[in-house]
MARSEMAR-251779 format. One record per residue (C-alpha): x, y, z; residue in three letters. Coordinates in steps of 0.05 Angstrom, whole numbers, padded with zeros to 5 digits, always signed. Layout:
N
XYZala...
This chain:
372
-03119+01924+03885met-03164+01888+03913gly-03164+01853+03985arg-03178+01788+03958ile-03112+01800+03908thr-03069+01827+03964val-03077+01767+04010trp-03069+01709+03954ala-03007+01751+03944leu-02990+01750+04014ile-02999+01668+04019val-02971+01656+03962leu-02903+01694+03985leu-02910+01665+04050phe-02914+01586+04014ser-02846+01603+03971gly-02811+01628+04039tyr-02832+01556+04075leu-02819+01517+04019met-02753+01559+04010ala-02738+01545+04085gln-02761+01472+04087glu-02711+01453+04021gln-02646+01496+04052ser-02650+01491+04126gly-02637+01551+04166pro-02590+01603+04155pro-02518+01597+04189pro-02509+01637+04256arg-02493+01685+04277pro-02480+01740+04235leu-02421+01791+04236his-02398+01850+04198lys-02338+01844+04153val-02315+01906+04120gly-02383+01934+04087asp-02428+01872+04092his-02456+01826+04139trp-02441+01755+04141thr-02437+01682+04182pro-02370+01666+04143tyr-02296+01677+04153glu-02287+01691+04078pro-02209+01704+04060pro-02179+01765+04046gln-02119+01744+04001glu-02123+01700+03941phe-02077+01667+03895pro-02047+01727+03838pro-02082+01677+03788asp-02150+01670+03811ala-02214+01699+03786gln-02254+01727+03841val-02325+01746+03842tyr-02360+01789+03891ile-02433+01757+03898ile-02488+01803+03886gln-02565+01795+03914pro-02593+01752+03881gly-02541+01703+03866asp-02538+01626+03871thr-02483+01574+03872leu-02523+01540+03809trp-02536+01603+03771ala-02458+01632+03779leu-02436+01558+03759ala-02479+01574+03688gln-02443+01633+03687lys-02374+01624+03691phe-02371+01550+03685leu-02421+01538+03631gly-02465+01487+03663asn-02504+01496+03727pro-02485+01428+03750tyr-02418+01439+03757leu-02437+01485+03824trp-02408+01432+03872pro-02331+01449+03836gln-02351+01527+03866leu-02364+01502+03935trp-02298+01461+03930glu-02266+01531+03911gln-02290+01572+03972asn-02295+01520+04032gln-02310+01575+04081tyr-02381+01570+04054ile-02410+01525+04107arg-02469+01517+04069asp-02476+01509+03988ala-02554+01539+04005his-02535+01609+04031trp-02479+01653+04007ile-02483+01725+04028tyr-02474+01789+03974pro-02404+01822+03985gly-02370+01752+04002asp-02324+01739+03950pro-02324+01684+03906leu-02267+01642+03866val-02297+01624+03804val-02233+01608+03767gly-02167+01620+03748val-02152+01687+03710lys-02129+01677+03621ala-02064+01693+03609ala-02056+01768+03575glu-02032+01751+03505ala-01973+01796+03484pro-01992+01844+03432ala-01986+01838+03365pro-01922+01864+03326glu-01940+01909+03277ala-01940+01875+03207pro-01882+01891+03159pro-01904+01927+03103pro-01929+01894+03039pro-01886+01874+02980pro-01886+01911+02916ala-01941+01887+02865ala-01899+01844+02830glu-01882+01802+02895ala-01952+01790+02914gln-01971+01727+02910pro-02032+01699+02851ser-02100+01690+02879pro-02086+01611+02869ala-02021+01611+02916ala-02034+01573+02987pro-02061+01609+03045pro-02016+01633+03096ser-02002+01569+03147pro-02036+01601+03202ile-02076+01558+03241thr-02140+01599+03262leu-02173+01573+03334pro-02248+01554+03313pro-02310+01596+03328ala-02340+01601+03401ala-02380+01533+03402gly-02364+01508+03336glu-02318+01451+03365ala-02344+01450+03431ala-02375+01381+03448glu-02447+01382+03497glu-02428+01368+03569leu-02476+01329+03605val-02480+01312+03669pro-02480+01228+03678leu-02510+01227+03752gly-02541+01269+03804ser-02528+01289+03869glu-02562+01239+03899asp-02520+01186+03856asp-02466+01200+03891ile-02474+01221+03964his-02528+01173+03978cys-02496+01107+03951phe-02434+01073+03965val-02348+01083+03965tyr-02299+01016+03986val-02258+01017+04033asp-02183+00983+04021thr-02151+01009+04072glu-02185+00991+04141gly-02202+01063+04157glu-02212+01084+04230glu-02280+01132+04247leu-02266+01140+04314pro-02330+01191+04313leu-02401+01166+04321thr-02466+01193+04335ile-02477+01169+04413ala-02548+01204+04428ser-02601+01253+04405ala-02645+01300+04432glu-02699+01255+04413arg-02675+01190+04439ile-02737+01175+04481gly-02782+01191+04422tyr-02749+01155+04356gln-02688+01104+04345ala-02672+01134+04277arg-02655+01203+04258phe-02667+01240+04191ala-02667+01320+04168thr-02664+01363+04224gly-02656+01325+04281asp-02597+01350+04331ile-02550+01288+04350val-02493+01278+04394phe-02423+01265+04380ile-02375+01223+04412asn-02316+01270+04399gly-02307+01352+04413gly-02256+01400+04421glu-02200+01358+04453ala-02214+01310+04390glu-02202+01371+04348gly-02278+01374+04324val-02290+01451+04316lys-02366+01487+04300ala-02388+01487+04238gly-02347+01422+04222asp-02383+01385+04167glu-02385+01294+04160phe-02418+01255+04120phe-02453+01203+04163val-02433+01124+04145val-02439+01064+04157met-02393+01000+04140pro-02422+00947+04108asp-02399+00871+04075arg-02333+00858+04052val-02350+00843+03978ile-02309+00793+03931lys-02275+00774+03875his-02336+00736+03834pro-02291+00683+03810thr-02224+00688+03844thr-02260+00698+03919gly-02205+00757+03935ala-02232+00808+03987lys-02241+00874+03948leu-02252+00920+04009gly-02313+00931+04055arg-02368+00976+04033val-02385+01041+04073val-02451+01064+04057arg-02473+01140+04056tyr-02529+01155+04098leu-02528+01228+04106gly-02494+01299+04118his-02484+01329+04183leu-02453+01402+04217arg-02427+01407+04286val-02465+01469+04314ile-02425+01475+04388cys-02370+01431+04415thr-02349+01413+04493gln-02289+01383+04516glu-02300+01311+04489his-02373+01313+04458ser-02411+01365+04399ala-02469+01376+04389thr-02495+01374+04308ala-02555+01378+04267glu-02562+01333+04204ile-02569+01370+04143met-02592+01317+04098ala-02605+01241+04103ser-02606+01190+04044cys-02634+01133+04089asp-02656+01127+04165pro-02590+01143+04206ile-02591+01096+04278pro-02547+01115+04339leu-02464+01081+04326gly-02472+01112+04254ala-02401+01137+04241lys-02378+01198+04213leu-02319+01216+04152lys-02300+01288+04144pro-02347+01322+04088phe-02321+01342+04020glu-02352+01369+03962ala-02354+01305+03907ile-02370+01345+03837pro-02411+01310+03785ile-02378+01282+03720pro-02399+01317+03658met-02376+01279+03589ala-02404+01286+03526pro-02459+01241+03505lys-02423+01172+03483thr-02453+01123+03442ala-02461+01062+03475ala-02429+00989+03439ala-02467+00953+03399thr-02477+00875+03393arg-02439+00883+03329cys-02380+00929+03350asp-02312+00894+03371ala-02293+00893+03439pro-02247+00950+03454ser-02192+00914+03474gly-02180+00968+03539lys-02193+00938+03615ala-02242+00899+03641arg-02273+00877+03701gly-02333+00854+03741phe-02398+00881+03765ile-02384+00866+03842val-02444+00899+03881tyr-02512+00932+03874ser-02539+00991+03908lys-02597+00955+03969asp-02564+00892+03938asn-02618+00885+03884val-02610+00831+03839glu-02641+00844+03769ser-02611+00914+03744leu-02633+00963+03700gly-02627+01022+03674gln-02608+01080+03735asp-02587+01032+03781his-02525+01044+03813leu-02476+00985+03817val-02396+00983+03846val-02347+00949+03791val-02272+00937+03800asp-02247+00978+03766leu-02211+01039+03791gly-02162+01095+03775glu-02104+01043+03767ala-02144+01011+03714asp-02158+01083+03675glu-02224+01088+03705val-02240+01157+03729gln-02294+01196+03745pro-02337+01204+03667gly-02309+01140+03638thr-02361+01099+03605phe-02365+01021+03605leu-02403+00973+03567thr-02436+00921+03601ile-02435+00850+03574tyr-02438+00782+03583arg-02397+00726+03559glu-02435+00676+03519asn-02447+00611+03545pro-02420+00578+03476val-02349+00580+03468pro-02329+00618+03407gly-02385+00661+03400leu-02389+00737+03413pro-02409+00760+03470arg-02474+00791+03494ile-02476+00868+03503val-02524+00892+03562leu-02519+00967+03556gly-02474+01022+03574gln-02459+01052+03648gly-02413+01111+03673ala-02366+01112+03732ala-02385+01165+03779leu-02326+01168+03833thr-02270+01115+03829ala-02216+01090+03885gly-02154+01058+03860pro-02198+00988+03841his-02267+01007+03847trp-02317+01054+03822ala-02386+01066+03833thr-02422+01065+03762val-02489+01086+03735lys-02528+01047+03688leu-02539+01096+03631leu-02574+01041+03586ala-02592+00969+03581thr-02618+00920+03540asp-02648+00861+03587gly-02632+00857+03658pro-02563+00858+03683val-02542+00823+03748his-02478+00824+03801val-02425+00783+03762gly-02434+00811+03691asp-02375+00843+03656arg-02356+00910+03644val-02298+00939+03599glu-02278+01012+03589val-02293+01034+03525gln
């Protein structure tokens, strides 16, 4: 191999390494030996009897393992949620155990069939078949599941606080406080709570900022306070009443005073493709509500925009529920005006975040929604 080719290969490999580092951040530290391998984590040693456990191999990723065990790589947050000892989903270590599901129940051994009856008692070829229901062939009746949104649609939008939650932990300062007033991925910040407040190294938090109170568009009743997700950080080390943390991801510039909420992976809902209601379809008769908030307070909304509606789990709206978006006809007695289709990404008791999947004309806060 010539010298130029060798140097080109070195540059290519180094560029790939830098890109991976930029995307995933530094690996967790410190490493320690567990059994016959090295890991920065504290992997569990015991598992429930019905847990299906896989030992991570070199080259594995949660993305690829979700494809292997769950049938879709977009379900990787479900694997991460089942293995909470893994602090960074970008870094998993060969030799560590991974719970990937539940063992299938073992079917009892089939009994030996009875001897066939005498020839004269055999049913004729025209006799009806035995009433045994056979399972469909693999994949025969399965519908293709598609992700209804992205990680940013969920981790970089909002939730609605209806209880007046208290979030005492805040970002109080930062290493670059003299150079910048807002912070982003990779910056080191200081938290106003430490060991005495129960904060530990390795803890992860959403960085959030309470926003305005939203009201019902017709009654004016208060529905709750919108809380915006700004990013995600991890505690590096702690002191008695303070902690040092690194911002792992940022959706928007993070100011001092931003609040912290314990982090938990939120799965991206998957559902089979569902046709949108047409202008000639009758209403479903299911729960109806309103669009009450839009991301960045955008007035004219279309496909891929994110909104909040005033329907939630108590109204049979779950992540993955499809909604028809419509507007009442200004002429009484005439059919409604169908505007498009949305899908719920997250849900609370009486609220849900919704992604607009398809629209026919502009959509506005105050337009109606109905469960399909």
